[in-house]
N, C-alpha and C positions, 0 to 999 in steps of 0.2 A: 777210902774215897767213895761217895755216893755212887750210885749206878747212873744217875744223869751225868756226873761230873766224868765218869770213865766213858760214857757213850760220846760226850762232847771232846775229850782227849783223843778217842780213838778216831772220830770224824775228821779231826784236823791234823792229824799226825801226818808229817812228812810235807806241811804247807809251810813255805817260807813266810815269817811273820815281821812286821816292821813296826816299831813301837811308834804310836800316835798320840799326840796331846791335842784333844778337842778343843779344851779351853783355849790354848795357845793360837790354835788355827782360828777359832772365832775371833779373839782378840785381834789378831794380825789383821783379818779380813776387814773388821769393823773399822780399824785406824786407817787401811788404806781406802776404803771406801769413803770414809770421812774427809780424808785429803783430797782425793779427787772431787768429791762434791765442792768443796770449798773453793778449789781452783777452777773448776768449770763454772761454777757459780760467779766467780768474779770476772773470768773471760768471756763467757758466752750468755750471760744473765741479760734480759731485755729491759730497757729502760723503765723506771718505777715514776710513771708520769701522772701528775694530779689528774682527777677525773675531771671531765669537762661536761659541763651544764648549761643550761638555757641562760642562766645568769653570766657565765663567762662568755658565751656566744655573743649575747646582747652588749657586753661591755667591749670585747675586743673587734668585733665587726657588726656595729649597730645596722650599717646600711644593709648587708645581707639578711640580718634578722627582719628588718622591716620590709625587705623585699619578698622574702618567704612567706611573712604572714600576710602579705598583700595576695601573693599567689594561693594561699590556703583559702581566702575568701573568694577567689576567682576561679577556684576549683582546677587550677592549672598545674598543682603539684603532684609528685609521684604518690603522696599518701591519698590524695582525692580521687584517683583513679586507679587505686592499687588493685582492688578486688578483695576476695575471700582471703583470709577470715575478716577484714575490717569493713569492707562495704562492697556493693554490688557492681564496682568497676570491674575490669578486666586487663588493666595495663600490667601487672605483675602476676597472673596466673599463669602458672606452667603445666604443661600436659606433653603426653607423649601418645599421639593418636587420640584415642577416645579415654586413655588413662589418665585422669585428673583428680587425685585424691583432695588437692586443694579446693577445687569447685565443688566436688562431692560433700565436703565437710560444710560448706555454706558460711555465712557470716554468724560467728560466735563469739566475736570480740569487736562489737561495732564501734566505729571510729568516725565521727563526723568532722573532718578537719576544720571546717569553717566555724562550726559551732564550738567544738571542743577546744581548739586551739587559739581561737579569737574571741569571738562573741560572748560566750559564757564567761571566759575570765574576765572580759571588759565589764560584763553585767554584774559581777561580783565585786569587782573594784569600784563601780559607779555610786555605791552608797554614800552619800554626803557630797558627791561631786557633781553638781548639776550641770556643767557644761558637758561632762561625759555622758550624762544621763540623755541630754538632748541631741547628742551627736548619735549615740546608738538609736535612738527613737526615729532620727532623721533617716538613717541608713535602713532600718526595718521598715520604716514607711515608704520608701521609694519602690517605684516599679523596677521590674528586673532590667528592663532597657536602661534607666537611670543609673543603676548599681553598675551594670556594665560599662557605662560610659566612664564612670568615675574610675573605676578599676582599670580600665585600659589606658587613661590618661595619666593616672598615678603610677601603673607599672612602667610606661615609657619614660617618665620624669624620673624615676627612682635610678634610671641608667646613668644619670649624671647627678646624682644625689651627693651631699655633703655632709660630713658628719662633724659636729663640733660641740664639745663639751656635752656629750651624752645626748646631743638632739641631731635629728636627720632632718635636714633641709631641702626641699627641691624648688625649681623654677615655679613662679606663680602659674596657676592654672585652674580649671575646673574640676577640682576633685572631690566637691561634696565635702561629707564628714569625715573623710578617710584621714587627712593629716592628723585631726584632732584624737581620732581612736587610736591610730598608730602611735602617737607620741604617748599617750596614756599606756598603751600596751608595752612600748619601749621602757618607759619608766617602772612600770610593774616588773617586767623581765629583769632590770638591771637590779633592783631591790632582791631579787630572788623570790618573789611572791609566785610568779609564773611557774617556777619549779614545783614549789609545794602544791599550788593548785592542780597541775596535770598529774601528779603522783597520788593525789586524794581519793581514795575510794571507799569511803565509809568503814574501814578497818583500822583497829589498833596499830597493826605493824603494815606499815606502807612500803611494799617492794615491788609494785609493779610499775616499771618504767616504760611501758609500751609507747604512750602517749608522747611522753619528751623525746624519746629517740625517734619516733616517727616524725616529729617536728623539726627536730635537728637534722635528721637525715634528707628532708626535703631542700635543706640550704646547700651552700657550698662550704661552710666551714668546717664540717667534719672531715670532708673529702680533702680539703687542703690540710688539715692535720695529719690525716692517713697517708697522703703522699709524701709528706717531709718524712714520717717514720717508715716509708717503703711498705705500707700497709694495703696500697690497693690491689685489686685483683690482679692486674697485670704486673705486679711486682712480686708476687709470691710472699708477702709478708705475713707475719703472725705475731700477735702480742695479746695475750689474754692473761690477766692476773689482777687480783684484788690487792691493793697496796702493795706490801714488799713480799707478799706470798707468790710462789711460783705459778706459771700458767699452765695450761694444757697442752703439753708437748706432742699430744697424738693428734692434734689439729693439723699438724704439717701433711699427713697422709691425704687430708681432704683437700687443703689448699693446693696440693701438687697437681690432681686433676685439673684443676682450673687453668694451668699453664699450657696443657697438651690438647691437641686436636682430637675429637671433635668439640671438646668440652669449652675450649677458650672462646669460641665463636657461636656457640648456641645459644639460642633464647632462654631455653629450657635447662640452662647447665646446672642449676642447683638440683632439679630432679635426677638428671643423669648421674651426678657424682653420688647422691644418696642412693640411687639404685645399684651402682657399681659398688659401692662399699657393702652393701647388703648382700650382694652376689658374692664379693670376696669373703666376707665374715661367714657366710654359710658355708662357702668351701672349706674354709679354714677348720669347721666345726665338724664337717662331713669327711675330712680326709680319711679316715679309717674305712668310709664306706664307698669312696669312689676309687674304681677299680686302678685306673692307670694312674692317678696322683699317690694312691698308697704305696705303689710299687717303685717309687721314686728312691726311697732309702735303699732298696735292695739292689736296685741298678746303680746307684752310687754309694757304694757301703764305705762312708766315710767314718762310720764306726769302727771300723777295723783298725783306723789309726790310733783310736783311743785304746781299744782293747787288743792290742798286738798280741799279747801272750796267750789270750783265750782264742785266738782265732790262728794262732800259727801252725795248726796241725799237728804240735806234739803232745800227745796224751801220755806220755811214759815218763815225764818229768818228774820231780820231788812233789809238785803239786797235784799230781794225779791221785784220784781216790779210788781205790778197787771196791768193788761190790762187797766183798768181806769186810772192808772197812767201814762200810756206811752204817750208820744206826739202823736203817731201813732193813738192812741185810741180816740182823740178828745179833749185833754187837762186834767185838773185837776177833780177830783172825785165832784160831787155836793152833797149837802146836802138835806135831805128828808124834 
């Protein structure tokens, strides 16, 4: 027997051993985990709903689409007055006293809802369409007072609008070129062209959905769908997945705070939640350095329930190792 083997035998002499099959343990653990995953996925999975687009919005709720597009022109939507990082508004800028990183960062993703969501797509679609070209020229050539009058009248008429065969009709009135413009925009959206136009950014891979999401978020379509799936802020819902792949389960911790005071009634709830999670995350990382927090395991010695034999106070049992038995003590015990 080699010296290393003899030292190891002496070191473990008197310790009770139990045969252990690591491969069997791993196989059983994987099988149980797989079974639990399948059962929980079947029982607790979120619905795999088809993605919503501007095309589906304009097809399912054309009146809401036209009303929202008119609001973009009038500058009355959330996106129009959002603020940084999209424009110079202040409607959605959050701060805590002087602390306002959103405002400090400024406008670095410029979005002009009237131009980006309505006028520019219409100008692109006006090629070969004389009637639409005339309508756009009439709108751009009008005074601010004229445009505001048309927008006010048309917005009021849309409250009683009817949708029939993909067209939105309103009562007769002085709307200028707005009916022709909105009819063409609705046609473009229903064909799917507006989706493609709003995500085109001059790159080969088009993955920036900022503008389509802002446009759709200004309407009531998305919020109604979210309410049906219990995803509104006051419903504590969460669903984030791509196709059949699972979503990000850790989001529950963020959504939880929105249900509790003072977060649920604060105008700057997003910032409060982010800062709260930042503080909690730092506290978790710094547990070994925080005097009171790091002592909790010692005050609540739950580890003793797991390592009962090591903390029973009995050091004279068969598992005890004497100094003479330890390899560090110079080998096995000699005889007299």
